[in-house]
N, CA, C and O of each residue as an XYZ file, in Angstrom:
248
protein
N     160.564    -43.091    -33.937
C     160.608    -44.519    -34.599
C     159.356    -44.711    -35.242
O     158.278    -44.627    -34.653
N     159.499    -44.975    -36.482
C     158.270    -45.440    -37.269
C     157.543    -46.768    -37.130
O     158.304    -47.733    -37.201
N     156.397    -47.025    -36.968
C     155.744    -48.102    -36.719
C     156.039    -49.169    -37.808
O     156.214    -50.350    -37.508
N     156.089    -48.699    -39.112
C     156.343    -49.489    -40.015
C     157.728    -50.060    -40.253
O     157.954    -50.879    -41.143
N     158.545    -49.642    -39.509
C     160.080    -49.950    -39.355
C     159.992    -51.145    -38.318
O     160.891    -51.982    -38.392
N     159.096    -51.301    -37.446
C     158.850    -52.268    -36.437
C     158.122    -53.558    -36.952
O     158.482    -54.696    -36.651
N     157.155    -53.283    -37.688
C     156.109    -54.501    -38.024
C     156.891    -55.580    -39.058
O     157.769    -55.212    -39.839
N     156.497    -56.763    -38.951
C     157.369    -57.718    -39.685
C     156.770    -57.578    -41.146
O     155.569    -57.331    -41.260
N     157.501    -57.716    -42.171
C     157.054    -57.717    -43.584
C     156.173    -58.865    -43.759
O     156.326    -59.933    -43.166
N     155.156    -58.583    -44.674
C     154.269    -59.589    -44.890
C     154.981    -60.742    -45.649
O     155.673    -60.497    -46.637
N     154.803    -62.007    -45.176
C     155.195    -63.108    -45.968
C     154.575    -63.620    -47.207
O     153.346    -63.583    -47.253
N     155.197    -64.074    -48.177
C     154.774    -64.382    -49.396
C     153.598    -65.393    -49.219
O     153.676    -66.332    -48.427
N     152.736    -65.205    -49.831
C     151.454    -66.218    -49.682
C     151.611    -67.628    -50.112
O     150.793    -68.455    -49.711
N     152.581    -67.977    -50.886
C     152.956    -69.380    -51.271
C     154.431    -69.517    -51.091
O     155.158    -68.733    -51.701
N     154.995    -70.511    -50.248
C     156.512    -70.506    -50.553
C     156.597    -72.072    -50.864
O     155.979    -72.982    -50.310
N     157.524    -72.136    -51.893
C     157.577    -73.558    -52.450
C     158.498    -74.125    -51.638
O     159.562    -73.589    -51.326
N     157.954    -75.681    -51.124
C     158.689    -76.304    -50.220
C     158.612    -76.136    -48.668
O     159.294    -76.738    -47.839
N     157.609    -75.160    -48.433
C     157.015    -74.978    -47.133
C     156.438    -75.920    -46.522
O     155.761    -76.656    -47.238
N     156.482    -76.199    -45.206
C     155.916    -77.289    -44.482
C     154.250    -77.116    -44.589
O     153.643    -76.072    -44.349
N     153.714    -78.267    -44.965
C     152.334    -78.125    -45.210
C     151.527    -78.668    -44.258
O     150.339    -78.346    -44.270
N     152.039    -79.630    -43.217
C     151.373    -80.081    -42.161
C     150.409    -79.046    -41.174
O     149.336    -79.294    -40.623
N     151.086    -78.010    -41.178
C     150.223    -77.047    -40.282
C     148.893    -76.185    -40.837
O     148.175    -75.373    -40.253
N     148.868    -76.670    -42.127
C     147.699    -75.870    -43.017
C     146.449    -76.965    -42.747
O     146.414    -78.182    -42.563
N     145.585    -76.048    -42.809
C     144.081    -76.928    -42.935
C     143.932    -77.053    -44.194
O     144.614    -76.486    -45.048
N     142.761    -78.026    -44.435
C     142.326    -78.466    -45.703
C     142.002    -77.248    -46.427
O     142.432    -77.183    -47.579
N     141.217    -76.112    -45.904
C     140.801    -75.128    -46.573
C     142.077    -74.361    -47.164
O     142.113    -74.004    -48.341
N     143.151    -74.129    -46.233
C     144.153    -73.356    -46.760
C     144.767    -74.041    -47.813
O     145.225    -73.304    -48.687
N     144.933    -75.507    -48.011
C     145.675    -76.190    -48.929
C     144.735    -76.034    -50.219
O     145.264    -76.011    -51.330
N     143.529    -75.941    -50.099
C     142.610    -75.941    -51.329
C     143.050    -74.328    -51.762
O     143.397    -74.190    -52.935
N     143.053    -73.520    -51.182
C     143.390    -72.149    -51.504
C     144.665    -71.866    -52.160
O     144.833    -71.033    -53.051
N     145.565    -72.646    -51.634
C     146.837    -72.667    -52.233
C     146.934    -73.194    -53.567
O     147.619    -72.694    -54.459
N     145.973    -74.581    -53.703
C     146.078    -74.953    -54.874
C     145.467    -74.245    -56.033
O     145.842    -74.393    -57.197
N     144.463    -73.433    -55.624
C     143.645    -72.596    -56.468
C     144.597    -71.309    -56.772
O     144.614    -70.817    -57.900
N     145.239    -70.887    -55.910
C     146.176    -69.904    -56.249
C     147.475    -70.166    -57.296
O     147.998    -69.364    -58.070
N     147.807    -71.590    -57.038
C     148.918    -72.154    -57.843
C     148.438    -72.288    -59.363
O     149.110    -72.092    -60.376
N     147.092    -72.677    -59.257
C     146.333    -72.907    -60.654
C     146.308    -71.537    -61.253
O     146.908    -71.532    -62.328
N     145.860    -70.475    -60.948
C     145.867    -69.352    -61.196
C     147.102    -68.840    -61.901
O     147.208    -68.391    -63.042
N     148.113    -69.028    -60.853
C     149.329    -68.463    -61.542
C     149.818    -69.342    -62.812
O     150.319    -68.792    -63.793
N     149.662    -70.570    -62.741
C     149.956    -71.588    -64.054
C     149.389    -70.776    -65.175
O     150.142    -70.461    -66.097
N     148.270    -70.446    -65.185
C     147.195    -70.023    -66.175
C     147.935    -68.519    -66.597
O     148.094    -68.274    -67.793
N     148.312    -67.674    -65.707
C     149.073    -66.555    -66.024
C     150.356    -66.500    -66.478
O     150.775    -65.626    -67.238
N     151.126    -67.591    -65.948
C     152.326    -67.850    -66.799
C     152.416    -68.412    -68.032
O     153.344    -68.065    -68.762
N     151.548    -69.294    -68.433
C     151.130    -69.877    -69.623
C     150.861    -68.743    -70.554
O     151.507    -68.702    -71.601
N     150.024    -67.864    -70.305
C     149.395    -66.741    -70.897
C     150.703    -66.140    -71.161
O     150.856    -66.159    -72.382
N     151.635    -65.659    -70.633
C     152.656    -64.799    -70.705
C     153.746    -65.563    -71.762
O     154.327    -64.942    -72.652
N     153.893    -66.773    -71.554
C     154.749    -67.655    -72.416
C     154.167    -67.639    -73.847
O     154.921    -67.542    -74.816
N     152.782    -67.736    -73.986
C     152.215    -67.654    -75.347
C     152.396    -66.325    -75.863
O     152.591    -66.281    -77.077
N     152.379    -65.166    -75.211
C     152.396    -63.715    -75.489
C     154.135    -63.462    -75.945
O     154.451    -62.552    -76.712
N     154.878    -64.159    -75.502
C     156.362    -63.832    -75.731
C     156.612    -64.608    -77.015
O     157.281    -64.160    -77.946
N     156.007    -65.843    -77.000
C     156.165    -66.682    -78.050
C     155.792    -66.124    -79.488
O     156.505    -66.197    -80.489
N     154.448    -65.515    -79.384
C     154.007    -64.805    -80.364
C     154.738    -63.702    -81.008
O     154.961    -63.538    -82.208
N     155.070    -62.977    -80.003
C     156.163    -61.858    -80.417
C     157.466    -62.472    -80.805
O     158.149    -61.650    -81.416
N     157.992    -63.512    -80.680
C     159.018    -64.042    -81.262
C     158.976    -64.461    -82.417
O     159.923    -64.401    -83.200
N     157.711    -65.007    -82.697
C     157.261    -65.493    -84.166
C     157.338    -64.504    -85.073
O     157.858    -64.574    -86.187
N     156.695    -63.385    -84.466
C     156.205    -61.932    -85.389
C     157.477    -61.407    -85.887
O     157.640    -61.095    -87.067
N     158.513    -61.295    -84.845
C     159.620    -60.767    -85.101
C     160.539    -61.516    -86.283
O     161.251    -61.003    -87.146
N     160.277    -62.818    -86.018
C     161.140    -63.739    -86.870
C     160.770    -63.642    -88.208
O     161.622    -63.711    -89.094
N     159.362    -63.459    -88.489
C     158.880    -63.482    -89.810
C     159.205    -62.194    -90.295
O     159.417    -62.160    -91.507
N     159.307    -61.089    -89.663
C     159.420    -59.804    -90.015
C     161.011    -59.495    -90.508
O     161.355    -58.556    -91.226
N     161.833    -60.473    -89.966
C     163.235    -60.211    -90.357
C     163.764    -61.166    -91.480
O     164.786    -60.970    -92.138
N     162.793    -62.380    -91.614
C     163.170    -63.285    -92.600
C     162.640    -62.876    -93.939
O     162.908    -63.500    -94.966
N     161.809    -61.708    -93.896
C     161.117    -61.159    -95.195
C     162.154    -60.332    -95.997
O     161.831    -59.802    -97.060
C-alpha cells in the first residue's frame, strides 16, 4: 500500500461559508489577505479578457 493513498488530501486554503469561529485573528487576517490577492488576480484576468474581446471586435469591424 502506498502512503500517498492513506494520507488525507490537503484541504483548500479558503472555503467560502466555512465556520470562522475556530480561526484565530491571525488566521482571519491571513484569509483576508489571500482573498484580496485573489481579487487582484481575478480583476487582472477580467481586464485582459476584455481587452482581448475589444481587440477582436475592432479587427472584425474593420
